[in-house]
DSSP file (Angstrom, degrees, kcal/mol; ACC not computed):
  #  RESIDUE AA STRUCTURE BP1 BP2  ACC     N-H-->O    O-->H-N    N-H-->O    O-->H-N    TCO  KAPPA ALPHA  PHI   PSI    X-CA   Y-CA   Z-CA
    1    1 A M              0   0    0      0, 0.0     2,-0.4     0, 0.0     7,-0.0   0.000 360.0 360.0 360.0 155.9 -145.7 -202.0  128.5
    2    2 A L        +     0   0    0      5,-0.1     7,-1.2     6,-0.0     2,-0.4  -0.544 360.0 170.5 -65.5 122.1 -146.1 -198.6  129.8
    3    3 A T        -     0   0    0     -2,-0.4     3,-0.1     1,-0.3     5,-0.1  -0.988  43.3 -16.3-139.9 131.4 -147.5 -198.7  133.3
    4    4 A G  S    S+     0   0    0     -2,-0.4    -1,-0.3     5,-0.3     5,-0.1   0.280 104.1  30.2  64.2 159.0 -147.9 -195.8  135.8
    5    5 A G  S >  S+     0   0    0      2,-0.1     3,-1.4     3,-0.1    -1,-0.2  -0.176 107.9  18.5  71.5-149.2 -146.2 -192.5  135.7
    6    6 A V  T 3  S+     0   0    0      1,-0.3    -3,-0.1    -3,-0.1    84,-0.1  -0.430 135.0   1.3 -68.1 130.0 -145.2 -190.8  132.5
    7    7 A G  T 3  S-     0   0    0      1,-0.2    -1,-0.3    -2,-0.1    -5,-0.1   0.730  87.1-176.1  68.1  26.4 -147.0 -192.1  129.4
    8    8 A A    <   -     0   0    0     -3,-1.4     2,-0.6     1,-0.1    -5,-0.2  -0.262  23.8-130.7 -57.2 137.7 -149.2 -194.7  131.4
    9    9 A I        -     0   0    0     -7,-1.2    -5,-0.3    -5,-0.1    -1,-0.1  -0.832  24.0-148.6 -90.0 126.1 -151.3 -196.9  129.2
   10   10 A M    >   -     0   0    0     -2,-0.6     3,-1.6    -7,-0.1    -8,-0.0  -0.815  21.2-104.6-102.9 137.3 -154.8 -196.9  130.6
   11   11 A P  T 3  S+     0   0    0      0, 0.0     3,-0.1     0, 0.0    -1,-0.1  -0.290 105.7  20.6 -59.0 138.9 -157.1 -199.9  130.4
   12   12 A G  T 3  S+     0   0    0      1,-0.3     2,-0.1    -2,-0.0    -2,-0.0   0.142  95.0 121.1  85.4 -19.7 -159.9 -199.3  127.7
   13   13 A Q    <   -     0   0    0     -3,-1.6     2,-0.5    69,-0.1    -1,-0.3  -0.469  54.4-146.7 -73.1 147.2 -157.9 -196.6  125.9
   14   14 A V  E     -a   82   0A   0     67,-3.0    69,-2.6    64,-0.2     2,-0.7  -0.979  13.5-146.9-116.3 124.0 -157.0 -197.1  122.2
   15   15 A Y  E     +a   83   0A   0     -2,-0.5   103,-0.5    67,-0.2     2,-0.3  -0.806  29.8 160.7 -97.0 114.8 -153.7 -195.5  121.4
   16   16 A L  E     -a   84   0A   0     67,-1.6    69,-2.9    -2,-0.7    70,-0.3  -0.895  39.4-122.0-128.6 155.4 -153.5 -194.1  117.9
   17   17 A S     >  -     0   0    0     -2,-0.3     4,-2.2    67,-0.2     5,-0.1  -0.533  40.8-108.0 -83.1 166.1 -151.5 -191.7  115.8
   18   18 A R  H  > S+     0   0    0      2,-0.2     4,-2.4     1,-0.2     5,-0.2   0.900 121.9  53.5 -59.7 -42.3 -153.6 -188.9  114.2
   19   19 A E  H  > S+     0   0    0      1,-0.2     4,-2.1     2,-0.2    -1,-0.2   0.948 108.8  47.6 -58.4 -50.3 -153.0 -190.6  110.8
   20   20 A G  H  > S+     0   0    0      1,-0.2     4,-1.7     2,-0.2    -1,-0.2   0.851 109.8  53.5 -60.9 -35.7 -154.4 -193.9  112.1
   21   21 A Y  H  X S+     0   0    0     -4,-2.2     4,-2.7     2,-0.2    -1,-0.2   0.905 108.1  49.6 -64.2 -42.6 -157.3 -192.2  113.6
   22   22 A Q  H  X S+     0   0    0     -4,-2.4     4,-2.6     1,-0.2    -2,-0.2   0.881 107.7  54.7 -67.1 -34.8 -158.2 -190.5  110.3
   23   23 A K  H  X S+     0   0    0     -4,-2.1     4,-2.2     2,-0.2    -1,-0.2   0.912 110.4  46.3 -64.5 -38.7 -158.0 -193.9  108.5
   24   24 A L  H  X S+     0   0    0     -4,-1.7     4,-2.6     2,-0.2    -2,-0.2   0.907 111.9  49.5 -67.6 -42.2 -160.4 -195.3  110.9
   25   25 A V  H  X S+     0   0    0     -4,-2.7     4,-2.5     1,-0.2    -2,-0.2   0.943 112.1  49.1 -61.1 -43.8 -162.8 -192.4  110.6
   26   26 A D  H  X S+     0   0    0     -4,-2.6     4,-2.1     1,-0.2    -2,-0.2   0.896 111.6  48.8 -60.0 -42.3 -162.6 -192.7  106.8
   27   27 A Q  H  X S+     0   0    0     -4,-2.2     4,-2.4     2,-0.2    -1,-0.2   0.893 111.2  50.9 -68.5 -36.1 -163.3 -196.4  107.0
   28   28 A L  H  X S+     0   0    0     -4,-2.6     4,-2.2     1,-0.2    -2,-0.2   0.926 110.5  49.0 -63.1 -45.2 -166.3 -195.8  109.4
   29   29 A E  H  X S+     0   0    0     -4,-2.5     4,-1.3     2,-0.2     5,-0.3   0.870 110.9  50.0 -63.9 -36.4 -167.7 -193.2  107.0
   30   30 A F  H  <>S+     0   0    0     -4,-2.1     5,-2.5     2,-0.2     6,-0.4   0.932 112.4  47.7 -61.2 -48.6 -167.3 -195.6  104.0
   31   31 A L  I  <>S+     0   0    0     -4,-2.4     5,-1.1     1,-0.2    -2,-0.2   0.878 113.9  46.6 -61.8 -39.8 -169.2 -198.4  106.0
   32   32 A K  I  <5S+     0   0    0     -4,-2.2    -1,-0.2    -5,-0.2    -2,-0.2   0.747 128.6  20.1 -83.3 -21.0 -172.0 -196.1  107.0
   33   33 A T  I  X5S+     0   0    0     -4,-1.3     4,-2.6    -5,-0.2     5,-0.3   0.712 130.8  24.9-108.7 -85.6 -172.6 -194.6  103.6
   34   34 A T  I  >5S+     0   0    0     -5,-0.3     4,-2.1     1,-0.2    -3,-0.2   0.868 126.5  43.7 -53.1 -47.3 -171.3 -196.4  100.5
   35   35 A E  I  ><S+     0   0    0     -5,-2.5     4,-2.7     2,-0.2     5,-0.2   0.915 113.0  51.8 -73.7 -40.6 -171.3 -200.0  102.0
   36   36 A R  H  ><S+     0   0    0     -5,-1.1     4,-2.6    -6,-0.4    -1,-0.2   0.922 112.8  45.9 -55.1 -44.6 -174.7 -199.6  103.7
   37   37 A Q  H  X S+     0   0    0     -4,-2.6     4,-1.9     2,-0.2    -1,-0.2   0.902 111.6  51.7 -66.9 -38.1 -176.2 -198.4  100.4
   38   38 A R  H  X S+     0   0    0     -4,-2.1     4,-2.0    -5,-0.3    -2,-0.2   0.928 113.8  43.6 -64.3 -46.5 -174.5 -201.2   98.5
   39   39 A I  H  X S+     0   0    0     -4,-2.7     4,-2.1     1,-0.2    -2,-0.2   0.885 111.2  54.2 -71.4 -36.9 -175.9 -203.8  100.9
   40   40 A A  H  X S+     0   0    0     -4,-2.6     4,-2.3    -5,-0.2    -1,-0.2   0.864 109.0  49.1 -60.3 -37.2 -179.4 -202.3  101.0
   41   41 A K  H  X S+     0   0    0     -4,-1.9     4,-2.6     1,-0.2     5,-0.2   0.903 110.1  50.8 -71.8 -38.9 -179.5 -202.4   97.3
   42   42 A A  H  X S+     0   0    0     -4,-2.0     4,-2.1     2,-0.2    -2,-0.2   0.873 110.4  49.3 -62.8 -34.9 -178.4 -206.1   97.3
   43   43 A I  H  X S+     0   0    0     -4,-2.1     4,-2.6     2,-0.2    -2,-0.2   0.944 111.2  50.3 -67.4 -46.1 -181.1 -206.9   99.9
   44   44 A G  H  X S+     0   0    0     -4,-2.3     4,-1.7     1,-0.2    -2,-0.2   0.883 111.9  47.9 -59.5 -41.3 -183.8 -205.1   97.7
   45   45 A E  H  X S+     0   0    0     -4,-2.6     4,-0.7     1,-0.2    -1,-0.2   0.930 112.0  48.2 -66.5 -44.1 -182.7 -207.0   94.6
   46   46 A A  H >< S+     0   0    0     -4,-2.1     3,-0.8     1,-0.2    -2,-0.2   0.882 110.9  51.2 -66.7 -36.8 -182.8 -210.3   96.4
   47   47 A R  H >< S+     0   0    0     -4,-2.6     3,-1.7     1,-0.2    -1,-0.2   0.865 102.6  61.0 -65.5 -32.6 -186.3 -209.5   97.9
   48   48 A A  H 3< S+     0   0    0     -4,-1.7    -1,-0.2     1,-0.3    -2,-0.2   0.706  89.7  72.1 -67.9 -19.0 -187.5 -208.7   94.3
   49   49 A Q  T << S-     0   0    0     -3,-0.8     2,-0.4    -4,-0.7    -1,-0.3   0.614 106.2-123.1 -70.2 -14.2 -186.7 -212.3   93.4
   50   50 A G  S <  S+     0   0    0     -3,-1.7    -1,-0.2    -4,-0.2     5,-0.1  -0.885  77.8  47.4 111.5-140.3 -189.7 -213.6   95.4
   51   51 A D        -     0   0    0     -2,-0.4     3,-0.4     1,-0.2    -3,-0.0  -0.192  54.2-170.7 -46.8 115.3 -189.6 -216.1   98.2
   52   52 A I    >   +     0   0    0      1,-0.2     3,-1.2     2,-0.1    -1,-0.2   0.543  68.5  84.3 -87.1  -7.4 -186.9 -215.1  100.6
   53   53 A S  T 3  S+     0   0    0      1,-0.3    -1,-0.2     5,-0.0    -2,-0.1   0.826 108.0  23.1 -66.2 -27.7 -187.0 -218.3  102.7
   54   54 A E  T 3  S+     0   0    0     -3,-0.4     2,-0.8     5,-0.0    -1,-0.3  -0.102  91.6 123.4-125.6  38.2 -184.8 -220.2  100.3
   55   55 A N    <>  -     0   0    0     -3,-1.2     4,-1.8     1,-0.2     5,-0.1  -0.870  39.2-169.6-104.6 107.6 -183.0 -217.2   98.6
   56   56 A A  H  > S+     0   0    0     -2,-0.8     4,-2.9     2,-0.2     5,-0.3   0.876  88.0  54.6 -64.0 -38.8 -179.2 -217.5   99.0
   57   57 A E  H  > S+     0   0    0      1,-0.2     4,-2.4     2,-0.2    -1,-0.2   0.905 108.4  49.1 -64.8 -38.2 -178.6 -214.0   97.7
   58   58 A Y  H  > S+     0   0    0      2,-0.2     4,-2.2   -12,-0.2    -1,-0.2   0.925 111.6  47.2 -64.5 -46.5 -180.9 -212.7  100.3
   59   59 A D  H  X S+     0   0    0     -4,-1.8     4,-2.2     2,-0.2    -2,-0.2   0.903 112.5  50.6 -64.7 -42.2 -179.2 -214.6  103.1
   60   60 A A  H  X S+     0   0    0     -4,-2.9     4,-2.6     1,-0.2    -2,-0.2   0.935 111.4  48.8 -61.1 -44.4 -175.7 -213.5  101.8
   61   61 A A  H  X S+     0   0    0     -4,-2.4     4,-2.0    -5,-0.3    -2,-0.2   0.904 111.4  48.4 -67.4 -37.7 -176.9 -209.8  101.7
   62   62 A K  H  X S+     0   0    0     -4,-2.2     4,-2.1     2,-0.2    -1,-0.2   0.885 111.9  50.2 -70.2 -35.8 -178.3 -210.1  105.3
   63   63 A D  H  X S+     0   0    0     -4,-2.2     4,-2.6     2,-0.2    -2,-0.2   0.944 110.7  49.9 -65.8 -47.7 -175.0 -211.7  106.5
   64   64 A A  H  X S+     0   0    0     -4,-2.6     4,-2.6     1,-0.2    -2,-0.2   0.864 110.3  50.5 -58.4 -40.9 -173.1 -208.8  104.8
   65   65 A Q  H  X S+     0   0    0     -4,-2.0     4,-2.6     2,-0.2    -1,-0.2   0.884 110.4  48.7 -66.6 -41.5 -175.3 -206.3  106.5
   66   66 A A  H  X S+     0   0    0     -4,-2.1     4,-2.4     2,-0.2    -2,-0.2   0.939 112.8  47.1 -63.3 -48.4 -174.8 -208.0  109.9
   67   67 A H  H  X S+     0   0    0     -4,-2.6     4,-2.6     1,-0.2    -2,-0.2   0.927 113.3  50.0 -61.3 -44.7 -171.0 -208.0  109.4
   68   68 A N  H  X S+     0   0    0     -4,-2.6     4,-2.7     1,-0.2    -2,-0.2   0.936 111.1  48.1 -62.2 -44.5 -171.0 -204.3  108.3
   69   69 A E  H  X S+     0   0    0     -4,-2.6     4,-2.6     1,-0.2    -1,-0.2   0.876 111.5  50.6 -63.5 -37.0 -173.1 -203.2  111.2
   70   70 A A  H  X S+     0   0    0     -4,-2.4     4,-2.3     2,-0.2    -1,-0.2   0.911 110.5  48.4 -65.4 -39.6 -170.8 -205.1  113.6
   71   71 A R  H  X S+     0   0    0     -4,-2.6     4,-3.0     2,-0.2    -2,-0.2   0.955 111.2  51.6 -62.9 -47.7 -167.7 -203.5  112.1
   72   72 A I  H  X S+     0   0    0     -4,-2.7     4,-2.9     1,-0.2     5,-0.2   0.924 111.3  47.4 -46.7 -52.4 -169.5 -200.0  112.4
   73   73 A S  H  X S+     0   0    0     -4,-2.6     4,-2.1     1,-0.2    -1,-0.2   0.906 112.1  49.3 -58.2 -44.3 -170.2 -200.7  116.0
   74   74 A Q  H  X S+     0   0    0     -4,-2.3     4,-2.8     2,-0.2    -2,-0.2   0.935 112.0  48.9 -66.0 -49.2 -166.7 -201.8  116.7
   75   75 A L  H  X S+     0   0    0     -4,-3.0     4,-3.2     1,-0.2     5,-0.3   0.936 109.9  50.7 -57.6 -51.1 -165.2 -198.7  115.0
   76   76 A E  H  X S+     0   0    0     -4,-2.9     4,-1.5     1,-0.2    -1,-0.2   0.884 111.1  49.0 -54.8 -40.6 -167.4 -196.4  116.9
   77   77 A E  H  X S+     0   0    0     -4,-2.1     4,-0.5    -5,-0.2    -2,-0.2   0.927 113.1  46.8 -65.0 -46.7 -166.4 -198.0  120.1
   78   78 A T  H >< S+     0   0    0     -4,-2.8     3,-1.1     1,-0.2    -2,-0.2   0.911 111.8  49.4 -61.3 -42.5 -162.7 -197.8  119.2
   79   79 A L  H >< S+     0   0    0     -4,-3.2     3,-1.0     1,-0.3    -1,-0.2   0.778 104.2  60.5 -72.1 -26.6 -162.9 -194.1  118.1
   80   80 A S  H 3< S+     0   0    0     -4,-1.5    -1,-0.3    -5,-0.3    -2,-0.2   0.651 109.5  44.2 -74.0 -14.3 -164.8 -193.2  121.4
   81   81 A N  T << S+     0   0    0     -3,-1.1   -67,-3.0    -4,-0.5    -1,-0.2   0.131  82.9 138.7-116.7  23.2 -161.8 -194.3  123.4
   82   82 A V  E <   -a   14   0A   0     -3,-1.0     2,-0.4   -69,-0.2   -67,-0.2  -0.453  28.5-175.3 -80.2 137.8 -158.9 -192.9  121.4
   83   83 A A  E     -a   15   0A   0    -69,-2.6   -67,-1.6    -2,-0.2     2,-0.4  -0.999  30.1-124.4-121.8 126.2 -155.8 -191.3  123.0
   84   84 A F  E >   -a   16   0A   0     -2,-0.4     3,-1.7   -69,-0.2     4,-0.4  -0.565   6.1-146.6 -80.3 125.9 -153.4 -189.8  120.6
   85   85 A I  G >  S+     0   0    0    -69,-2.9     3,-1.6    -2,-0.4     5,-0.2   0.866  99.7  61.7 -50.7 -39.5 -149.8 -191.1  120.8
   86   86 A E  G 3  S+     0   0    0    -70,-0.3    -1,-0.3     1,-0.3   -69,-0.1   0.714 100.9  52.7 -63.5 -22.1 -148.6 -187.6  119.8
   87   87 A D  G <  S+     0   0    0     -3,-1.7    -1,-0.3     2,-0.1     2,-0.2   0.449  90.3  98.5 -94.7  -4.4 -150.2 -186.1  122.9
   88   88 A M  S <  S-     0   0    0     -3,-1.6     2,-1.5    -4,-0.4   -82,-0.1  -0.614  76.2-129.6 -88.0 145.5 -148.5 -188.6  125.4
   89   89 A N        +     0   0    0     -2,-0.2    -3,-0.1   -81,-0.1    -2,-0.1  -0.640  46.0 165.1 -93.1  80.2 -145.4 -187.7  127.2
   90   90 A I        -     0   0    0     -2,-1.5   -83,-0.1    -5,-0.2     6,-0.1  -0.818  42.4-108.4-104.4 129.5 -143.4 -190.8  126.2
   91   91 A P        -     0   0    0      0, 0.0     3,-0.5     0, 0.0     5,-0.1  -0.247  19.4-150.3 -55.8 142.8 -139.7 -190.9  126.7
   92   92 A S  S    S+     0   0    0      1,-0.2    72,-0.1     3,-0.1     4,-0.1   0.548  87.0  65.2 -95.3  -3.5 -137.8 -190.8  123.5
   93   93 A D  S    S+     0   0    0     50,-0.1    51,-0.5     2,-0.1     2,-0.3   0.413  99.8  54.1 -96.3  -0.8 -134.8 -192.8  124.7
   94   94 A K  S    S-     0   0    0     -3,-0.5     2,-0.6    49,-0.2    49,-0.2  -0.905  93.8 -99.7-132.7 159.1 -136.7 -196.1  125.2
   95   95 A I        +     0   0    0     47,-2.0    46,-3.5    44,-0.3     2,-0.2  -0.712  57.4 144.4 -83.3 117.2 -139.0 -198.1  122.8
   96   96 A F    >   -     0   0    0     -2,-0.6     3,-1.9    44,-0.2    20,-0.3  -0.773  59.8 -53.1-137.3-177.7 -142.6 -197.5  123.5
   97   97 A I  T 3  S+     0   0    0      1,-0.3    20,-0.2    -2,-0.2    -1,-0.1  -0.286 125.1  30.5 -59.7 142.9 -145.7 -197.2  121.3
   98   98 A G  T 3  S+     0   0    0     18,-3.1    -1,-0.3     1,-0.3     2,-0.1   0.186  90.6 127.7  89.5 -19.1 -145.2 -194.8  118.6
   99   99 A A    <   -     0   0    0     -3,-1.9    17,-2.3    16,-0.1     2,-0.6  -0.414  51.9-144.9 -70.0 141.8 -141.5 -195.3  118.3
  100  100 A T  E     -BC 115 165B   0     65,-3.3    65,-2.4    15,-0.2     2,-0.4  -0.939  25.3-163.6-105.6 122.1 -139.7 -196.1  115.1
  101  101 A V  E     -BC 114 164B   0     13,-3.9    13,-2.1    -2,-0.6     2,-0.6  -0.866  15.0-151.3-114.2 140.9 -136.9 -198.5  115.8
  102  102 A F  E     +BC 113 163B   0     61,-2.7    60,-3.3    -2,-0.4    61,-1.5  -0.929  28.0 179.9-108.0 122.5 -133.9 -199.3  113.8
  103  103 A L  E     -BC 112 161B   0      9,-2.9     9,-2.4    -2,-0.6     2,-0.6  -0.812  30.8-137.6-123.0 156.8 -132.6 -202.8  114.4
  104  104 A M  E     -BC 111 160B   0     56,-2.3    56,-1.8    -2,-0.3     2,-1.0  -0.976  22.6-140.4-107.4 117.6 -129.9 -205.3  113.4
  105  105 A D  E >>> -BC 110 159B   0      5,-3.4     4,-1.8    -2,-0.6     5,-1.1  -0.689  14.5-162.8 -72.5 105.8 -131.2 -208.7  113.0
  106  106 A L  T 345S+     0   0    0     52,-1.6    -1,-0.2    -2,-1.0    53,-0.2   0.624  84.2  52.4 -71.9 -14.1 -128.4 -210.6  114.5
  107  107 A D  T 345S+     0   0    0     51,-0.7    -1,-0.2     3,-0.1    52,-0.1   0.796 122.4  28.1 -86.8 -30.8 -129.4 -213.9  113.0
  108  108 A L  T <45S-     0   0    0     -3,-0.5    -2,-0.2     2,-0.2    -1,-0.1   0.435  98.7-130.1-107.7  -4.9 -129.7 -212.6  109.4
  109  109 A N  T  <5 +     0   0    0     -4,-1.8     2,-0.4     1,-0.2    -3,-0.2   0.967  65.0 133.5  49.8  55.0 -127.1 -209.8  109.8
  110  110 A K  E   < -B  105   0B   0     -5,-1.1    -5,-3.4     2,-0.0     2,-0.3  -1.000  58.4-125.6-138.0 136.6 -129.7 -207.5  108.2
  111  111 A K  E     +B  104   0B   0     -2,-0.4     2,-0.3    -7,-0.2    -7,-0.2  -0.614  34.8 177.0 -76.4 135.3 -130.8 -204.0  109.2
  112  112 A I  E     -B  103   0B   0     -9,-2.4    -9,-2.9    -2,-0.3     2,-0.4  -0.920  18.8-146.3-135.7 163.6 -134.7 -203.6  109.7
  113  113 A K  E     +B  102   0B   0     -2,-0.3     2,-0.4   -11,-0.2   -11,-0.2  -0.995  15.4 177.3-134.8 127.9 -137.1 -200.9  110.8
  114  114 A Y  E     -B  101   0B   0    -13,-2.1   -13,-3.9    -2,-0.4     2,-0.5  -0.971  18.5-152.4-126.0 143.1 -140.2 -201.2  112.7
  115  115 A T  E     -Bd 100 128B   0     12,-2.9    14,-1.9    -2,-0.4     2,-0.5  -0.980  24.4-135.2-111.1 128.7 -142.7 -198.6  114.0
  116  116 A L  E     + d   0 129B   0    -17,-2.3   -18,-3.1    -2,-0.5     2,-0.2  -0.703  38.1 158.9 -85.2 126.4 -144.6 -199.8  117.1
  117  117 A V  E     - d   0 130B   0     12,-2.7    14,-2.0    -2,-0.5    15,-0.3  -0.777  44.4 -81.1-136.7 176.2 -148.3 -199.1  116.9
  118  118 A S    >>  -     0   0    0   -103,-0.5     3,-1.5    -2,-0.2     4,-1.0  -0.361  50.1-104.3 -73.7 163.8 -151.6 -200.2  118.4
  119  119 A P  T 34 S+     0   0    0      0, 0.0    -1,-0.1     0, 0.0    11,-0.1   0.772 120.7  62.5 -61.0 -23.1 -153.2 -203.3  116.9
  120  120 A E  T 34 S+     0   0    0      1,-0.2  -104,-0.1  -105,-0.2    10,-0.0   0.764 111.0  37.3 -77.8 -19.5 -155.6 -201.2  115.0
  121  121 A E  T <4 S+     0   0    0     -3,-1.5    -1,-0.2     8,-0.0     7,-0.1   0.555  86.0 124.9-102.0  -9.4 -152.8 -199.5  113.0
  122  122 A A     <  +     0   0    0     -4,-1.0     2,-0.3    -3,-0.1     7,-0.2  -0.270  25.3 165.2 -61.2 128.8 -150.6 -202.5  112.6
  123  123 A E  B > > -E  128   0B   0      5,-1.8     5,-2.2     1,-0.1     3,-1.6  -0.825  19.0-165.1-142.7  99.9 -149.7 -203.3  109.0
  124  124 A F  G > 5S+     0   0    0     -2,-0.3     3,-2.4     1,-0.3    -1,-0.1   0.864  88.0  61.1 -55.3 -42.3 -146.8 -205.8  108.7
  125  125 A G  G 3 5S+     0   0    0      1,-0.3    -1,-0.3     2,-0.1     0, 0.0   0.753 109.1  44.0 -60.9 -23.8 -146.2 -205.1  105.0
  126  126 A E  G < 5S-     0   0    0     -3,-1.6    -1,-0.3     2,-0.2    -2,-0.2   0.086 119.5-111.0-104.7  21.0 -145.4 -201.4  106.0
  127  127 A N  T < 5S+     0   0    0     -3,-2.4   -12,-2.9     1,-0.2     2,-0.8   0.794  73.8 140.0  50.2  34.3 -143.3 -202.5  109.0
  128  128 A R  E   < -dE 115 123B   0     -5,-2.2    -5,-1.8   -14,-0.2     2,-0.3  -0.895  32.0-175.1-101.3  99.6 -146.0 -201.2  111.4
  129  129 A I  E     -d  116   0B   0    -14,-1.9   -12,-2.7    -2,-0.8     2,-0.1  -0.790  26.3-109.4-108.4 147.8 -146.1 -203.8  114.2
  130  130 A S  E >   -d  117   0B   0     -2,-0.3     3,-1.0   -14,-0.2     6,-0.3  -0.368  16.7-133.2 -69.6 143.5 -148.4 -204.1  117.2
  131  131 A V  T 3  S+     0   0    0    -14,-2.0     9,-0.2     1,-0.2    -1,-0.1   0.699 110.8  56.0 -67.1 -16.7 -147.0 -203.4  120.6
  132  132 A F  T 3  S+     0   0    0    -15,-0.3    -1,-0.2     4,-0.1   -14,-0.1   0.500  84.8  98.5 -96.5  -6.5 -148.8 -206.6  121.5
  133  133 A S  S <> S-     0   0    0     -3,-1.0     4,-3.0     1,-0.1     5,-0.4  -0.465  92.2-104.4 -71.3 157.6 -147.1 -208.8  118.8
  134  134 A P  H  > S+     0   0    0      0, 0.0     4,-1.6     0, 0.0    17,-0.1   0.881 120.3  41.9 -52.5 -45.1 -144.2 -210.9  120.1
  135  135 A I  H  > S+     0   0    0      2,-0.2     4,-1.5     1,-0.2     5,-0.2   0.912 116.0  49.3 -70.2 -40.1 -141.5 -208.7  118.6
  136  136 A G  H  > S+     0   0    0     -6,-0.3     4,-1.3     1,-0.2     3,-0.3   0.940 115.6  41.7 -60.9 -45.5 -143.3 -205.5  119.5
  137  137 A N  H  < S+     0   0    0     -4,-3.0    -1,-0.2     1,-0.2    -2,-0.2   0.809 111.9  56.5 -70.2 -31.5 -143.8 -206.5  123.1
  138  138 A G  H  < S+     0   0    0     -4,-1.6    -1,-0.2    -5,-0.4    -2,-0.2   0.787 107.5  49.0 -71.3 -29.7 -140.3 -208.0  123.3
  139  139 A L  H >< S+     0   0    0     -4,-1.5     3,-2.2    -3,-0.3   -44,-0.3   0.811  82.4 121.6 -77.5 -32.0 -138.8 -204.5  122.2
  140  140 A L  T 3< S+     0   0    0     -4,-1.3   -44,-0.2     1,-0.2     3,-0.1   0.027  78.6   6.3 -48.2 139.8 -140.7 -202.4  124.7
  141  141 A T  T 3  S+     0   0    0    -46,-3.5    -1,-0.2     1,-0.2     2,-0.1   0.394  95.6 127.8  65.5   6.1 -138.5 -200.3  127.1
  142  142 A H    <   -     0   0    0     -3,-2.2   -47,-2.0   -47,-0.2     2,-0.3  -0.454  46.2-142.6 -79.6 164.0 -135.2 -201.2  125.5
  143  143 A K    >   -     0   0    0    -49,-0.2     3,-2.1    -2,-0.1    18,-0.3  -0.735  32.3 -72.0-122.4 170.0 -132.8 -198.6  124.5
  144  144 A A  T 3  S+     0   0    0    -51,-0.5    18,-0.2    -2,-0.3     3,-0.1  -0.350 120.8  29.8 -58.8 135.0 -130.3 -198.0  121.7
  145  145 A G  T 3  S+     0   0    0     16,-3.5    -1,-0.2     1,-0.3     2,-0.1   0.170  91.0 128.0  96.9 -17.3 -127.4 -200.3  122.1
  146  146 A D    <   -     0   0    0     -3,-2.1    15,-2.9    15,-0.1     2,-0.5  -0.415  51.7-143.7 -68.2 141.9 -129.4 -203.1  123.8
  147  147 A E  E     -F  160   0B   0     13,-0.2     2,-0.4    -2,-0.1    13,-0.2  -0.942  21.7-165.4-106.5 133.9 -129.4 -206.6  122.5
  148  148 A V  E     -F  159   0B   0     11,-3.2    11,-2.7    -2,-0.5     2,-0.5  -0.943  16.2-158.9-125.6 137.2 -132.7 -208.3  122.8
  149  149 A S  E     -F  158   0B   0     -2,-0.4     2,-0.5     9,-0.2     9,-0.2  -0.977  19.4-171.5-111.7 121.4 -133.7 -212.0  122.5
  150  150 A I  E     -F  157   0B   0      7,-3.0     7,-3.1    -2,-0.5     2,-0.6  -0.959  20.9-132.6-125.1 129.6 -137.4 -212.4  121.7
  151  151 A S  E     +F  156   0B   0     -2,-0.5     5,-0.2     5,-0.2   -13,-0.1  -0.675  33.9 170.4 -81.0 120.1 -139.4 -215.6  121.7
  152  152 A V  E >   -F  155   0B   0      3,-3.7     3,-2.2    -2,-0.6    -2,-0.0  -0.770  50.6 -96.8-120.3 168.4 -141.5 -216.0  118.5
  153  153 A P  T 3  S+     0   0    0      0, 0.0     3,-0.1     0, 0.0    -2,-0.0   0.811 124.6  52.6 -58.5 -26.4 -143.5 -218.9  117.2
  154  154 A A  T 3  S-     0   0    0      1,-0.2     2,-0.4     0, 0.0    -3,-0.0   0.446 125.3 -90.4 -86.0   3.3 -140.6 -219.9  114.9
  155  155 A G  E <  S- F   0 152B   0     -3,-2.2    -3,-3.7     2,-0.0     2,-0.5  -0.988  74.6 -15.2 129.9-140.9 -138.1 -219.9  117.8
  156  156 A I  E     - F   0 151B   0     -2,-0.4     2,-0.4    -5,-0.2    -5,-0.2  -0.925  50.6-161.4-110.8 123.7 -135.8 -217.1  119.2
  157  157 A K  E     - F   0 150B   0     -7,-3.1    -7,-3.0    -2,-0.5     2,-0.4  -0.838   8.2-156.9 -98.6 138.1 -135.1 -213.8  117.3
  158  158 A R  E     + F   0 149B   0     -2,-0.4   -52,-1.6    -9,-0.2   -51,-0.7  -0.972  15.9 174.2-120.7 138.1 -132.1 -211.7  118.3
  159  159 A F  E     -CF 105 148B   0    -11,-2.7   -11,-3.2    -2,-0.4     2,-0.5  -0.944  25.7-146.3-134.6 152.8 -131.8 -208.0  117.6
  160  160 A K  E     -CF 104 147B   0    -56,-1.8   -56,-2.3    -2,-0.3     2,-0.6  -0.996  25.8-131.1-114.2 128.7 -129.5 -205.2  118.4
  161  161 A V  E     +C  103   0B   0    -15,-2.9   -16,-3.5    -2,-0.5   -58,-0.2  -0.686  30.0 174.1 -80.2 118.3 -131.3 -201.9  118.9
  162  162 A L  E     -     0   0B   0    -60,-3.3     2,-0.3    -2,-0.6   -59,-0.2   0.839  61.1 -12.9 -94.6 -37.8 -129.4 -199.3  116.7
  163  163 A D  E     -C  102   0B   0    -61,-1.5   -61,-2.7   -19,-0.1     2,-0.4  -0.991  50.4-145.6-163.5 157.8 -131.6 -196.3  117.1
  164  164 A I  E     -C  101   0B   0     -2,-0.3     2,-0.3   -63,-0.2   -63,-0.2  -0.999  17.1-174.8-131.3 126.7 -134.9 -195.0  118.2
  165  165 A K  E      C  100   0B   0    -65,-2.4   -65,-3.3    -2,-0.4    -2,-0.0  -0.893 360.0 360.0-119.3 149.0 -136.9 -192.2  116.6
  166  166 A R              0   0    0     -2,-0.3    -1,-0.1   -67,-0.2   -65,-0.0   0.340 360.0 360.0-128.3 360.0 -140.1 -190.6  117.7
């Protein structure tokens, strides 16, 4: 992981791309407006049914409200601690957060591409993997040309780093 010096990762900071930041801002806005209104309506409809002490719809709506408020709180905390990857002075010749890496899977003889991101931006289906995932963490600090063996739950994965883009 990046420690000390150029591009140091600071405890408590959340490292996001500007695109990832905007997705979280949009999600927060949705939860604070549309979702809160939907849940408030569901609570009102459940209350209108009478006795709420044994009302499953009311309990479900209150649970949804609690989950929504917890997620809002989590997003607000995350967004208050953002550092933008694009603003960091990260070396471009090594694999760090924000890098797109082109690899050869030496076990499958197949080329693959990953972009290393924070856990908040990780989407495996889009080949955006967290720097804290086994593969993401195992790739950190390697350079083009390096062969890397990474321990994953299914065993050992072997890769050759073909190229790094930032």
